[in-house]
DSSP file (Angstrom, degrees, kcal/mol; ACC not computed):
  #  RESIDUE AA STRUCTURE BP1 BP2  ACC     N-H-->O    O-->H-N    N-H-->O    O-->H-N    TCO  KAPPA ALPHA  PHI   PSI    X-CA   Y-CA   Z-CA
    1    1 A M              0   0    0      0, 0.0     2,-0.4     0, 0.0    22,-0.2   0.000 360.0 360.0 360.0 139.3   -1.5    3.6   12.0
    2    2 A E  E     -A   22   0A   0     20,-2.3    20,-2.3   158,-0.1     2,-0.6  -0.913 360.0-158.0-114.6 142.4   -4.9    2.0   12.0
    3    3 A I  E     +A   21   0A   0     -2,-0.4     3,-0.3    18,-0.2     2,-0.3  -0.946  25.8 179.1-117.9 107.4   -6.2   -0.4    9.4
    4    4 A N  E     +A   20   0A   0     16,-3.2    16,-2.7    -2,-0.6    -2,-0.0  -0.685  51.3  15.5-112.9 162.1  -10.0   -0.4    9.5
    5    5 A Q  E    S+     0   0A   0     -2,-0.3     2,-0.4     1,-0.2    -1,-0.2   0.811  73.9 176.3  49.9  41.7  -12.7   -2.1    7.6
    6    6 A M  E     +     0   0A   0     -3,-0.3     2,-0.3    13,-0.1    13,-0.2  -0.617   6.4 161.0 -79.8 128.2  -10.4   -4.6    6.1
    7    7 A Q  E     -A   18   0A   0     11,-2.6    11,-2.7    -2,-0.4     2,-0.4  -0.990  28.8-157.3-147.8 149.3  -12.3   -7.2    4.0
    8    8 A I  E     -A   17   0A   0     -2,-0.3     2,-0.3     9,-0.2     9,-0.2  -1.000  19.8-179.7-127.3 126.5  -11.6   -9.7    1.2
    9    9 A E  E     -A   16   0A   0      7,-2.2     7,-3.2    -2,-0.4     2,-0.4  -0.923  13.0-151.2-127.5 156.4  -14.4  -10.8   -1.0
   10   10 A R  E     +A   15   0A   0    161,-0.7     2,-0.2   160,-0.4     5,-0.2  -0.983  21.5 155.9-129.7 139.8  -14.6  -13.2   -3.9
   11   11 A N  E >   -A   14   0A   0      3,-2.3     3,-1.1    -2,-0.4   109,-0.1  -0.728  61.9 -74.8-138.7-167.1  -16.9  -13.3   -6.9
   12   12 A D  T 3  S+     0   0    0      1,-0.2   108,-0.3    -2,-0.2   109,-0.1   0.773 126.9  54.2 -64.5 -28.1  -16.6  -14.9  -10.4
   13   13 A S  T 3  S-     0   0    0      1,-0.2     2,-0.3   106,-0.1    -1,-0.2   0.596 119.5 -77.7 -86.4 -10.3  -14.1  -12.2  -11.6
   14   14 A G  E <   -A   11   0A   0     -3,-1.1    -3,-2.3   105,-0.2     2,-0.5  -0.940  54.1 -52.2 149.4-170.8  -11.6  -12.6   -8.8
   15   15 A V  E     -AB  10 118A   0    103,-2.8   102,-2.6    -2,-0.3   103,-1.1  -0.916  50.3-162.8-108.7 131.5  -10.7  -11.9   -5.2
   16   16 A F  E     -AB   9 116A   0     -7,-3.2    -7,-2.2    -2,-0.5     2,-0.4  -0.905   8.6-152.7-125.1 141.3  -10.8   -8.3   -4.1
   17   17 A F  E     +AB   8 115A   0     98,-2.4    98,-2.8    -2,-0.4     2,-0.4  -0.918  14.2 178.9-113.8 134.7   -9.3   -6.5   -1.1
   18   18 A S  E     +A    7   0A   0    -11,-2.7   -11,-2.6    -2,-0.4     2,-0.3  -0.992  12.1 145.9-133.9 145.1  -10.8   -3.4    0.5
   19   19 A A  E     - B   0 112A   0     93,-2.5    93,-2.8    -2,-0.4     2,-0.4  -0.970  35.0-136.1-168.5 159.0   -9.6   -1.4    3.5
   20   20 A N  E     -AB   4 111A   0    -16,-2.7   -16,-3.2    -2,-0.3     2,-0.3  -0.996  20.5-157.8-123.8 129.6   -9.3    2.1    5.0
   21   21 A L  E     -A    3   0A   0     89,-3.0     2,-0.4    -2,-0.4   -18,-0.2  -0.758   0.9-159.2-103.4 151.3   -6.1    3.3    6.6
   22   22 A K  E     +A    2   0A   0    -20,-2.3   -20,-2.3    -2,-0.3     2,-0.3  -0.932  30.7 134.0-138.6 115.6   -5.9    6.1    9.1
   23   23 A F        -     0   0    0     -2,-0.4     2,-0.4   -22,-0.2    87,-0.1  -0.977  42.4-134.3-151.4 160.9   -2.6    7.8    9.7
   24   24 A E        -     0   0    0     -2,-0.3    -2,-0.0     0, 0.0     3,-0.0  -0.949  32.6-116.5-115.9 141.6   -1.0   11.2   10.1
   25   25 A L        -     0   0    0     -2,-0.4   133,-0.1     1,-0.1     5,-0.0  -0.623  33.5-109.5 -75.4 134.9    2.2   12.0    8.3
   26   26 A P     >  -     0   0    0      0, 0.0     4,-2.1     0, 0.0     3,-0.3  -0.328  29.3-115.3 -54.7 146.2    5.2   12.7   10.5
   27   27 A S  H  > S+     0   0    0      1,-0.3     4,-2.6     2,-0.2     5,-0.2   0.827 114.7  53.7 -60.0 -35.9    6.2   16.4   10.4
   28   28 A L  H  > S+     0   0    0      2,-0.2     4,-2.2     1,-0.2    -1,-0.3   0.911 109.5  48.8 -63.1 -41.4    9.5   15.8    8.9
   29   29 A V  H  > S+     0   0    0    126,-0.4     4,-2.1    -3,-0.3    -2,-0.2   0.915 112.6  47.5 -66.4 -40.5    7.9   13.8    6.0
   30   30 A E  H  X S+     0   0    0     -4,-2.1     4,-2.3     2,-0.2    -2,-0.2   0.887 110.2  52.2 -70.0 -37.2    5.4   16.5    5.4
   31   31 A D  H  X S+     0   0    0     -4,-2.6     4,-1.1    -5,-0.2    -1,-0.2   0.910 109.8  49.4 -58.5 -41.4    8.1   19.2    5.5
   32   32 A A  H ><>S+     0   0    0     -4,-2.2     5,-2.1     1,-0.2     3,-0.6   0.926 109.3  52.7 -65.2 -42.3   10.1   17.3    2.9
   33   33 A L  H ><5S+     0   0    0     -4,-2.1     3,-2.2     1,-0.3    37,-0.5   0.930 106.0  52.8 -60.6 -42.7    6.9   17.0    0.7
   34   34 A H  H 3<5S+     0   0    0     -4,-2.3    -1,-0.3     1,-0.3    -2,-0.2   0.751 104.7  57.2 -64.5 -22.0    6.3   20.7    0.8
   35   35 A K  T <<5S-     0   0    0     -4,-1.1    -1,-0.3    -3,-0.6    -2,-0.2   0.300 126.5 -98.9 -91.7   9.3    9.9   21.3   -0.4
   36   36 A G  T < 5S+     0   0    0     -3,-2.2    -3,-0.2     1,-0.3    -2,-0.1   0.552  77.4 137.5  90.2   8.4    9.3   19.1   -3.4
   37   37 A I      < -     0   0    0     -5,-2.1    -1,-0.3    -6,-0.1    -2,-0.1  -0.808  50.5-129.8 -86.0 120.2   10.8   15.9   -2.3
   38   38 A P        -     0   0    0      0, 0.0     2,-0.4     0, 0.0    31,-0.2  -0.372  15.8-148.6 -73.1 149.6    8.6   12.9   -3.4
   39   39 A M  E     -C   68   0B   0     29,-3.1    29,-2.7   103,-0.1     2,-0.4  -0.923   6.6-144.8-115.8 145.4    7.7   10.3   -0.9
   40   40 A F  E     -C   67   0B   0     -2,-0.4    98,-2.9    98,-0.3     2,-0.3  -0.891  12.4-172.1-116.9 135.3    7.1    6.6   -1.7
   41   41 A F  E     -CD  66 137B   0     25,-2.8    25,-2.8    -2,-0.4     2,-0.4  -0.952   5.6-159.4-124.6 146.3    4.6    4.3   -0.1
   42   42 A V  E     -CD  65 136B   0     94,-2.6    94,-2.2    -2,-0.3     2,-0.4  -0.996   4.3-169.9-130.4 129.5    4.2    0.6   -0.6
   43   43 A A  E     -CD  64 135B   0     21,-2.6    21,-2.8    -2,-0.4     2,-0.4  -0.989  13.3-177.9-116.9 128.8    1.1   -1.6    0.1
   44   44 A E  E     -CD  63 134B   0     90,-2.9    90,-2.6    -2,-0.4     2,-0.4  -0.949  10.2-174.9-124.7 141.4    1.5   -5.3    0.0
   45   45 A I  E     -CD  62 133B   0     17,-2.6    17,-2.4    -2,-0.4     2,-0.4  -0.997   2.6-174.3-138.0 135.4   -0.9   -8.1    0.5
   46   46 A E  E     -CD  61 132B   0     86,-2.1    86,-2.6    -2,-0.4     2,-0.6  -0.993  14.3-149.2-132.2 128.7   -0.1  -11.8    0.6
   47   47 A V  E     -CD  60 131B   0     13,-3.5    12,-3.5    -2,-0.4    13,-1.5  -0.891  22.6-170.5-102.4 119.6   -2.6  -14.7    0.7
   48   48 A L  E     -CD  58 130B   0     82,-3.3    82,-2.6    -2,-0.6     2,-0.5  -0.851  18.0-144.0-113.6 143.7   -1.2  -17.7    2.6
   49   49 A R  E     -CD  57 129B   0      8,-3.1     8,-2.3    -2,-0.3    80,-0.2  -0.909  31.5-116.0-103.4 129.2   -2.5  -21.3    3.0
   50   50 A D        -     0   0    0     78,-2.9     2,-0.4    -2,-0.5     5,-0.1  -0.376  33.8-176.0 -62.2 134.6   -1.8  -22.9    6.4
   51   51 A R        -     0   0    0      3,-0.3     3,-0.3     1,-0.1     5,-0.0  -0.993  19.8-157.4-136.1 134.5    0.5  -25.9    6.4
   52   52 A W  S    S+     0   0    0     -2,-0.4    -1,-0.1     1,-0.2     4,-0.1   0.765  90.7  47.7 -78.5 -25.2    1.2  -27.9    9.5
   53   53 A Y  S    S+     0   0    0      2,-0.1     2,-0.3     0, 0.0    -1,-0.2   0.497 121.5   4.8-100.1  -4.0    4.5  -29.4    8.2
   54   54 A W  S    S-     0   0    0     -3,-0.3    -3,-0.3     1,-0.1     3,-0.1  -0.893  99.2 -53.2-161.0-177.1    6.3  -26.3    6.9
   55   55 A S  S    S-     0   0    0     -2,-0.3    -2,-0.1     1,-0.1    -1,-0.1  -0.283  77.5 -76.7 -66.5 162.0    5.9  -22.6    6.6
   56   56 A D        -     0   0    0      1,-0.1     2,-0.4    -4,-0.1    -6,-0.2  -0.248  48.9-115.1 -61.6 145.9    2.6  -21.4    5.1
   57   57 A K  E     -C   49   0B   0     -8,-2.3    -8,-3.1    -3,-0.1     2,-0.5  -0.706  22.3-125.7 -87.9 131.0    2.3  -21.7    1.3
   58   58 A A  E     +C   48   0B   0     -2,-0.4   -10,-0.2   -10,-0.2     3,-0.1  -0.646  30.8 175.0 -73.7 117.1    2.0  -18.4   -0.7
   59   59 A V  E     -     0   0B   0    -12,-3.5     2,-0.3    -2,-0.5   -11,-0.2   0.827  65.8 -12.1 -95.0 -36.0   -1.2  -18.6   -2.8
   60   60 A A  E     -C   47   0B   0    -13,-1.5   -13,-3.5    58,-0.1    -1,-0.4  -0.984  59.4-173.4-158.8 154.2   -1.2  -15.0   -4.2
   61   61 A S  E     -C   46   0B   0     -2,-0.3     2,-0.3   -15,-0.3   -15,-0.2  -0.981   3.3-180.0-153.0 142.6    0.6  -11.8   -3.6
   62   62 A Q  E     -C   45   0B   0    -17,-2.4   -17,-2.6    -2,-0.3     2,-0.3  -0.982   7.8-160.4-140.8 153.2    0.3   -8.2   -4.9
   63   63 A A  E     -C   44   0B   0     -2,-0.3     2,-0.4   -19,-0.2   -19,-0.2  -0.980   4.1-162.5-132.9 148.6    2.0   -4.9   -4.3
   64   64 A R  E     -C   43   0B   0    -21,-2.8   -21,-2.6    -2,-0.3     2,-0.5  -0.995  10.1-162.1-130.1 121.7    0.9   -1.4   -5.0
   65   65 A Y  E     -CE  42  82B   0     17,-3.0    17,-2.6    -2,-0.4     2,-0.4  -0.900   7.8-169.2-108.0 136.1    3.7    1.4   -5.1
   66   66 A M  E     -CE  41  81B   0    -25,-2.8   -25,-2.8    -2,-0.5     2,-0.5  -0.966  10.2-164.3-127.4 137.1    2.7    5.0   -4.7
   67   67 A R  E     -CE  40  80B   0     13,-2.8    13,-2.5    -2,-0.4     2,-0.5  -0.984   8.3-168.4-123.6 121.3    4.8    8.2   -5.2
   68   68 A L  E     +CE  39  79B   0    -29,-2.7   -29,-3.1    -2,-0.5     2,-0.3  -0.937  14.6 167.5-114.3 127.2    3.4   11.4   -3.8
   69   69 A A  E     - E   0  78B   0      9,-2.4     9,-3.0    -2,-0.5     2,-0.5  -0.992  31.3-129.7-142.0 147.3    5.1   14.7   -4.9
   70   70 A Y  E     - E   0  77B   0    -37,-0.5     7,-0.2    -2,-0.3    -2,-0.0  -0.851  14.8-149.3 -95.8 129.1    4.2   18.4   -4.6
   71   71 A Q  E >>> - E   0  76B   0      5,-3.2     4,-1.8    -2,-0.5     5,-1.1  -0.824   9.3-168.6 -97.8  96.0    4.5   20.4   -7.8
   72   72 A P  T 345S+     0   0    0      0, 0.0    -1,-0.2     0, 0.0     5,-0.0   0.815  82.0  55.2 -58.5 -34.6    5.5   23.9   -6.7
   73   73 A L  T 345S+     0   0    0      1,-0.2    -2,-0.0     2,-0.1     0, 0.0   0.904 122.5  27.3 -65.3 -41.8    4.9   25.6  -10.1
   74   74 A T  T <45S-     0   0    0     -3,-0.6    -1,-0.2     2,-0.2     3,-0.1   0.497  99.4-133.9 -96.0  -8.1    1.2   24.4  -10.3
   75   75 A R  T  <5 +     0   0    0     -4,-1.8     2,-0.3     1,-0.2    -2,-0.1   0.856  64.7 124.4  51.3  41.0    0.8   24.2   -6.5
   76   76 A R  E   < -E   71   0B   0     -5,-1.1    -5,-3.2    25,-0.0     2,-0.4  -0.876  62.0-122.1-126.2 160.0   -0.8   20.8   -6.9
   77   77 A W  E     -EF  70  99B   0     22,-2.5    22,-2.9    -2,-0.3     2,-0.5  -0.870  22.7-155.6-104.8 133.9   -0.1   17.3   -5.5
   78   78 A R  E     -EF  69  98B   0     -9,-3.0    -9,-2.4    -2,-0.4     2,-0.5  -0.946   5.6-167.4-115.4 126.6    0.7   14.4   -7.9
   79   79 A L  E     -EF  68  97B   0     18,-3.0    18,-2.3    -2,-0.5     2,-0.5  -0.969   0.6-167.5-115.2 123.9    0.1   10.8   -7.0
   80   80 A N  E     -EF  67  96B   0    -13,-2.5   -13,-2.8    -2,-0.5     2,-0.4  -0.927   6.5-172.7-106.3 129.5    1.5    8.0   -9.2
   81   81 A V  E     +EF  66  95B   0     14,-2.5    14,-3.1    -2,-0.5   -15,-0.2  -0.988  16.6 150.5-122.5 130.7    0.2    4.5   -8.5
   82   82 A G  E     -E   65   0B   0    -17,-2.6   -17,-3.0    -2,-0.4    12,-0.1  -0.935  53.3-111.1-152.3 174.8    1.8    1.4  -10.2
   83   83 A P  S    S+     0   0    0      0, 0.0     2,-0.3     0, 0.0   -20,-0.2   0.556  95.9  44.8 -86.3 -12.3    2.4   -2.3   -9.7
   84   84 A S  S    S-     0   0    0      9,-0.3   -19,-0.1     7,-0.2    -2,-0.1  -0.911  97.6 -78.3-135.8 162.5    6.2   -1.9   -9.4
   85   85 A A        -     0   0    0     -2,-0.3     2,-0.8     1,-0.1    -1,-0.0  -0.227  45.5-127.5 -56.5 139.5    8.8    0.2   -7.7
   86   86 A M        -     0   0    0     -4,-0.1     5,-0.2   -20,-0.1    -1,-0.1  -0.847  34.9-177.3 -99.3 112.5    9.3    3.6   -9.5
   87   87 A G  B >   -H   90   0C   0     -2,-0.8     3,-0.8     3,-0.7    54,-0.0  -0.191  43.2 -92.9 -96.3-171.9   12.9    4.1  -10.3
   88   88 A N  T 3  S+     0   0    0      1,-0.2     3,-0.1    -2,-0.1    -2,-0.0   0.666 114.1  71.2 -78.1 -17.4   15.0    6.9  -11.8
   89   89 A S  T 3  S-     0   0    0      1,-0.3    -1,-0.2     2,-0.0     2,-0.2   0.511 119.7 -66.0 -76.0  -5.6   14.7    5.3  -15.3
   90   90 A G  B <   -H   87   0C   0     -3,-0.8    -3,-0.7     1,-0.1    -1,-0.3  -0.640  44.2 -92.2 134.3 164.9   11.0    6.3  -15.5
   91   91 A L        -     0   0    0      1,-0.2    -7,-0.2    -2,-0.2     2,-0.2   0.649  50.8-159.9 -86.2 -14.7    7.7    5.5  -13.9
   92   92 A G        -     0   0    0     -3,-0.1     2,-0.8   -10,-0.1    -1,-0.2  -0.479  60.1  -6.6  70.5-143.0    6.7    2.8  -16.4
   93   93 A V  S    S+     0   0    0     -2,-0.2     2,-0.3     2,-0.0    -9,-0.3  -0.839  89.1 144.6 -97.0 114.3    2.9    2.0  -16.5
   94   94 A V        -     0   0    0     -2,-0.8     2,-0.5   -12,-0.1   -12,-0.2  -0.963  51.5-114.4-142.9 158.2    1.3    4.0  -13.7
   95   95 A L  E     -F   81   0B   0    -14,-3.1   -14,-2.5    -2,-0.3     2,-0.5  -0.870  32.2-157.2 -93.7 127.7   -1.9    5.8  -12.9
   96   96 A N  E     +F   80   0B   0     -2,-0.5     2,-0.4   -16,-0.2   -16,-0.2  -0.897  14.8 175.2-107.5 131.4   -1.3    9.5  -12.4
   97   97 A Q  E     -F   79   0B   0    -18,-2.3   -18,-3.0    -2,-0.5     2,-0.4  -0.995  16.4-149.8-132.4 142.0   -3.7   11.7  -10.4
   98   98 A N  E     -F   78   0B   0     -2,-0.4     2,-0.3   -20,-0.2   -20,-0.2  -0.895  13.3-169.4-111.7 144.4   -3.5   15.4   -9.4
   99   99 A F  E     -F   77   0B   0    -22,-2.9   -22,-2.5    -2,-0.4     3,-0.1  -0.915  26.5-138.9-129.9 152.8   -5.0   16.9   -6.2
  100  100 A E  S    S+     0   0    0     -2,-0.3     2,-0.3   -24,-0.2    -1,-0.1   0.783  87.9  26.1 -78.1 -31.1   -5.5   20.4   -5.0
  101  101 A S  S  > S-     0   0    0      1,-0.1     4,-1.6   -24,-0.1     5,-0.1  -0.893  74.4-119.7-134.0 162.2   -4.5   19.6   -1.4
  102  102 A L  H  > S+     0   0    0     -2,-0.3     4,-2.9     1,-0.2     5,-0.3   0.856 113.1  58.9 -65.3 -36.0   -2.3   17.2    0.6
  103  103 A A  H  > S+     0   0    0      1,-0.2     4,-1.9     2,-0.2    -1,-0.2   0.869 105.1  47.8 -63.1 -36.4   -5.4   16.0    2.4
  104  104 A D  H  > S+     0   0    0      2,-0.2     4,-1.4     1,-0.2    -1,-0.2   0.915 113.0  48.8 -71.8 -39.1   -7.2   15.0   -0.7
  105  105 A A  H  X S+     0   0    0     -4,-1.6     4,-2.0     2,-0.2     3,-0.3   0.938 113.0  47.2 -62.6 -47.0   -4.0   13.1   -2.0
  106  106 A L  H  X S+     0   0    0     -4,-2.9     4,-2.4     1,-0.2    -1,-0.2   0.877 106.8  58.4 -65.5 -34.1   -3.6   11.3    1.4
  107  107 A A  H  < S+     0   0    0     -4,-1.9     4,-0.3    -5,-0.3    -1,-0.2   0.892 108.0  47.1 -59.6 -37.2   -7.3   10.4    1.4
  108  108 A N  H >< S+     0   0    0     -4,-1.4     3,-0.8    -3,-0.3    -2,-0.2   0.857 111.8  49.2 -72.3 -37.9   -6.7    8.6   -1.9
  109  109 A I  H 3< S+     0   0    0     -4,-2.0    -2,-0.2     1,-0.2    -1,-0.2   0.850 109.2  53.2 -69.1 -32.8   -3.6    6.8   -0.6
  110  110 A Q  T 3< S+     0   0    0     -4,-2.4   -89,-3.0    -5,-0.2     2,-0.5   0.485  97.2  77.4 -84.0  -1.9   -5.5    5.7    2.6
  111  111 A R  E <   -B   20   0A   0     -3,-0.8     2,-0.5    -4,-0.3   -91,-0.2  -0.935  52.5-176.6-112.2 130.4   -8.4    4.0    0.7
  112  112 A F  E     -B   19   0A   0    -93,-2.8   -93,-2.5    -2,-0.5     2,-0.6  -0.978  10.7-179.9-120.8 112.4   -8.2    0.7   -1.0
  113  113 A S  E     -     0   0A   0     -2,-0.5   -95,-0.2   -95,-0.2   -96,-0.1  -0.941  63.1 -25.1-125.4 117.2  -11.4   -0.2   -2.7
  114  114 A R  E    S-     0   0A   0     -2,-0.6     2,-0.6     1,-0.2   -96,-0.2   0.882  73.4-179.6  52.2  47.2  -11.8   -3.5   -4.7
  115  115 A W  E     -B   17   0A   0    -98,-2.8   -98,-2.4     1,-0.1     2,-0.5  -0.670  28.1-128.8 -74.9 118.5   -8.1   -4.1   -5.3
  116  116 A R  E     +B   16   0A   0     -2,-0.6  -100,-0.2  -100,-0.2     3,-0.1  -0.577  38.0 165.8 -75.9 117.9   -7.9   -7.3   -7.3
  117  117 A I  E     -     0   0A   0   -102,-2.6     2,-0.3    -2,-0.5   -56,-0.2   0.617  57.9  -4.3-110.5 -19.9   -5.4   -9.5   -5.6
  118  118 A A  E    S-B   15   0A   0   -103,-1.1  -103,-2.8   -58,-0.1    -1,-0.3  -0.987  75.0 -85.4-165.6 166.0   -6.0  -13.0   -7.2
  119  119 A D    >>  -     0   0    0     -2,-0.3     3,-1.1  -105,-0.2     4,-0.6  -0.491  45.2-114.8 -76.4 154.4   -8.1  -15.1   -9.6
  120  120 A A  G >4 S+     0   0    0   -108,-0.3     3,-0.6     1,-0.3    -1,-0.1   0.856 114.1  52.3 -63.7 -36.1  -11.2  -16.5   -8.0
  121  121 A T  G 34 S+     0   0    0      1,-0.2    -1,-0.3  -109,-0.1  -109,-0.0   0.685  98.8  66.4 -74.0 -16.3  -10.0  -20.2   -8.4
  122  122 A D  G <4 S+     0   0    0     -3,-1.1     2,-0.4     1,-0.1    -1,-0.2   0.733  95.8  57.7 -80.5 -20.5   -6.7  -19.5   -6.7
  123  123 A V    <<  -     0   0    0     -3,-0.6     2,-0.5    -4,-0.6    -1,-0.1  -0.925  64.4-156.3-117.0 128.5   -8.0  -18.8   -3.2
  124  124 A D        -     0   0    0     -2,-0.4     2,-1.0     1,-0.0     3,-0.2  -0.893   6.7-154.9-105.5 134.5  -10.1  -21.0   -1.0
  125  125 A F        +     0   0    0     -2,-0.5    46,-0.2     1,-0.2    45,-0.1  -0.599  55.1 120.7-105.5  68.4  -12.2  -19.5    1.7
  126  126 A D  S    S-     0   0    0     -2,-1.0    41,-0.2    41,-0.2    -1,-0.2   0.201  88.7 -99.2-119.5  14.1  -12.3  -22.5    4.0
  127  127 A G  S    S+     0   0    0     39,-2.1    40,-0.1    -3,-0.2    -2,-0.1   0.361 109.8  89.5  88.1  -6.2  -10.8  -21.1    7.1
  128  128 A K  S    S+     0   0    0     38,-0.2   -78,-2.9    -4,-0.1     2,-0.4   0.321  78.1  71.5-101.9   4.2   -7.3  -22.6    6.4
  129  129 A T  E     +DG  49 166B   0     37,-0.5    37,-3.0   -80,-0.2     2,-0.3  -0.920  58.7 179.6-124.0 145.4   -6.2  -19.5    4.4
  130  130 A H  E     -DG  48 165B   0    -82,-2.6   -82,-3.3    -2,-0.4     2,-0.4  -0.997  19.3-132.3-147.2 155.9   -5.3  -16.0    5.6
  131  131 A A  E     -DG  47 164B   0     33,-3.0    33,-2.1    -2,-0.3     2,-0.5  -0.840   9.0-157.1-106.6 140.6   -4.2  -12.7    4.2
  132  132 A E  E     -DG  46 163B   0    -86,-2.6   -86,-2.1    -2,-0.4     2,-0.4  -0.970  13.3-173.0-116.3 115.6   -1.4  -10.5    5.4
  133  133 A F  E     +DG  45 162B   0     29,-2.7    29,-2.3    -2,-0.5     2,-0.3  -0.913   5.5 175.6-112.9 134.9   -1.6   -6.8    4.5
  134  134 A S  E     -DG  44 161B   0    -90,-2.6   -90,-2.9    -2,-0.4     2,-0.4  -0.986   9.9-171.8-137.2 148.3    1.1   -4.3    5.2
  135  135 A F  E     +DG  43 160B   0     25,-2.7    25,-2.3    -2,-0.3     2,-0.3  -0.998  17.0 161.4-137.3 137.9    1.6   -0.6    4.3
  136  136 A R  E     -DG  42 159B   0    -94,-2.2   -94,-2.6    -2,-0.4     2,-0.6  -0.997  45.5-108.4-154.9 157.8    4.8    1.5    4.8
  137  137 A L  E     -D   41   0B   0     21,-2.4     2,-1.1    -2,-0.3    21,-0.3  -0.805  39.4-140.3 -85.1 124.9    6.6    4.6    3.9
  138  138 A D    >   +     0   0    0    -98,-2.9     3,-1.2    -2,-0.6   -98,-0.3  -0.738  27.8 173.6 -93.6  95.0    9.5    3.3    1.7
  139  139 A V  G >   +     0   0    0     -2,-1.1     3,-1.3     1,-0.2    -1,-0.2   0.620  68.3  79.3 -75.7 -10.3   12.6    5.3    2.6
  140  140 A S  G 3  S+     0   0    0      1,-0.2    -1,-0.2    -3,-0.1     7,-0.1   0.667  92.8  51.4 -71.9 -14.3   14.8    3.1    0.4
  141  141 A Q  G <  S+     0   0    0     -3,-1.2    -1,-0.2  -101,-0.1    -2,-0.2   0.318  88.3 102.4-106.2  12.1   13.6    5.1   -2.6
  142  142 A L  S <  S-     0   0    0     -3,-1.3     5,-0.1     1,-0.1  -103,-0.1  -0.465  91.3 -79.3 -77.8 161.7   14.3    8.5   -1.2
  143  143 A P    >>  -     0   0    0      0, 0.0     4,-1.9     0, 0.0     3,-1.0  -0.289  51.8-104.9 -55.9 149.4   17.4   10.5   -2.4
  144  144 A R  H 3> S+     0   0    0      1,-0.3     4,-2.3     2,-0.2     5,-0.2   0.832 117.7  56.3 -54.7 -40.8   20.6    9.2   -0.6
  145  145 A P  H 3> S+     0   0    0      0, 0.0     4,-2.1     0, 0.0    -1,-0.3   0.901 110.3  46.0 -58.8 -34.7   21.0   12.1    1.8
  146  146 A F  H <> S+     0   0    0     -3,-1.0     4,-2.0     2,-0.2    -2,-0.2   0.862 108.9  56.3 -71.9 -36.1   17.4   11.5    3.1
  147  147 A Q  H  X S+     0   0    0     -4,-1.9     4,-0.9     2,-0.2     3,-0.2   0.954 110.3  44.6 -59.6 -47.3   18.1    7.8    3.4
  148  148 A I  H >< S+     0   0    0     -4,-2.3     3,-0.7     1,-0.2    -2,-0.2   0.929 115.8  46.4 -62.6 -46.2   21.1    8.4    5.6
  149  149 A G  H 3< S+     0   0    0     -4,-2.1    -1,-0.2     1,-0.2    -2,-0.2   0.737 109.8  55.5 -69.8 -22.5   19.3   11.0    7.7
  150  150 A A  H >< S+     0   0    0     -4,-2.0     3,-1.9    -3,-0.2     6,-0.2   0.624  76.9 116.1 -83.9 -17.1   16.2    8.8    8.1
  151  151 A M  T << S-     0   0    0     -4,-0.9     3,-0.1    -3,-0.7    -3,-0.0  -0.323  92.1  -5.8 -61.9 127.7   18.0    5.8    9.5
  152  152 A G  T 3  S+     0   0    0      1,-0.2     2,-0.5    -2,-0.1    -1,-0.3   0.576 100.0 125.8  67.5  11.8   16.9    5.1   13.1
  153  153 A Q    X   -     0   0    0     -3,-1.9     3,-1.0     1,-0.1    -1,-0.2  -0.870  52.8-152.0-100.9 129.6   14.7    8.1   13.3
  154  154 A S  G >  S+     0   0    0     -2,-0.5     3,-1.7     1,-0.2    -1,-0.1   0.729  90.7  72.4 -68.3 -20.0   11.1    7.5   14.3
  155  155 A D  G 3  S+     0   0    0      1,-0.3  -126,-0.4  -129,-0.0    -1,-0.2   0.729  99.6  47.0 -66.6 -18.4   10.0   10.7   12.4
  156  156 A W  G <  S+     0   0    0     -3,-1.0     2,-0.6    -6,-0.2    -1,-0.3   0.217  92.6 102.6-105.0  12.5   10.6    8.8    9.2
  157  157 A S    <   +     0   0    0     -3,-1.7     2,-0.3   -21,-0.1   -19,-0.1  -0.881  34.1 153.7-105.0 122.7    8.8    5.7   10.3
  158  158 A L        +     0   0    0     -2,-0.6   -21,-2.4   -21,-0.3     2,-0.3  -0.853  21.2 128.0-144.0 107.5    5.3    5.0    9.0
  159  159 A S  E     +G  136   0B   0     -2,-0.3     2,-0.3   -23,-0.2   -23,-0.2  -0.995  21.6 173.5-157.2 158.5    4.0    1.4    8.8
  160  160 A G  E     -G  135   0B   0    -25,-2.3   -25,-2.7    -2,-0.3     2,-0.3  -0.960   5.6-170.4-162.7 153.1    1.2   -1.0    9.8
  161  161 A S  E     -G  134   0B   0     -2,-0.3     2,-0.3   -27,-0.2   -27,-0.2  -0.953   2.2-177.1-142.8 161.5    0.1   -4.5    9.2
  162  162 A R  E     -G  133   0B   0    -29,-2.3   -29,-2.7    -2,-0.3     2,-0.3  -0.952  15.2-141.1-163.4 143.1   -2.9   -6.7    9.8
  163  163 A N  E     -G  132   0B   0     -2,-0.3     2,-0.4   -31,-0.2   -31,-0.2  -0.762  13.2-169.4-106.9 146.9   -3.9  -10.3    9.3
  164  164 A L  E     -G  131   0B   0    -33,-2.1   -33,-3.0    -2,-0.3     2,-0.3  -0.957  16.9-138.6-143.1 122.6   -7.3  -11.6    8.2
  165  165 A R  E     -G  130   0B   0     -2,-0.4     2,-0.9   -35,-0.2   -35,-0.2  -0.630  20.8-133.3 -77.1 132.5   -8.6  -15.2    8.2
  166  166 A L  E     -G  129   0B   0    -37,-3.0   -39,-2.1    -2,-0.3   -37,-0.5  -0.777  31.9-179.6 -89.9 103.9  -10.6  -16.1    5.1
  167  167 A S    >   -     0   0    0     -2,-0.9     3,-1.5   -41,-0.2     4,-0.4  -0.606  41.1-106.5-101.8 164.1  -13.7  -17.9    6.2
  168  168 A P  G >  S+     0   0    0      0, 0.0     3,-1.2     0, 0.0     4,-0.3   0.820 116.7  60.6 -62.3 -31.9  -16.6  -19.3    4.1
  169  169 A D  G 3  S+     0   0    0      1,-0.2     3,-0.3     2,-0.1    -3,-0.0   0.648  99.1  57.8 -70.9 -13.7  -19.0  -16.5    5.1
  170  170 A A  G <  S+     0   0    0     -3,-1.5  -160,-0.4     1,-0.2    -1,-0.2   0.561  86.1  80.0 -86.4  -9.7  -16.6  -13.9    3.6
  171  171 A A    <         0   0    0     -3,-1.2  -161,-0.7    -4,-0.4    -1,-0.2   0.745 360.0 360.0 -74.8 -23.3  -16.7  -15.5    0.1
  172  172 A K              0   0    0     -3,-0.3    -1,-0.2    -4,-0.3    -3,-0.1   0.467 360.0 360.0  37.0 360.0  -20.1  -13.9   -0.9
């Protein structure tokens, strides 16, 4: 997985994260999707302040949970995006989008544009702060038989991470 064009900018209304991901779904994951089994993706970003005497201090953190499913009756792809994990009790407050093709749905998953991750006053762009971004396929939310089958198999592994130092010239 490649994480390209990763940037963090700050203005009066907050601190925003943007990035483009590039990945191909493993064939087993794509086959399961076509059979109507939803896949879950998690994007997490954490802003940390360097400390010499202890581990880095967490300044801000955000997570975005995505559920991608194929609807066989309508032959459309449905993407649910929310701030918390989507359990069996319901989806809660989420954004729902429908797509004609898997490629269109994946393009939406792979693009992060101006995701608000913190208030403007919470994050210092002084070179002593950095952001850690990670993205992964969350097999823990799959049905139990798939969780057992996915253990230790590289075909069910999809993840990537990247760090970015927040310097004064990125504050804009």
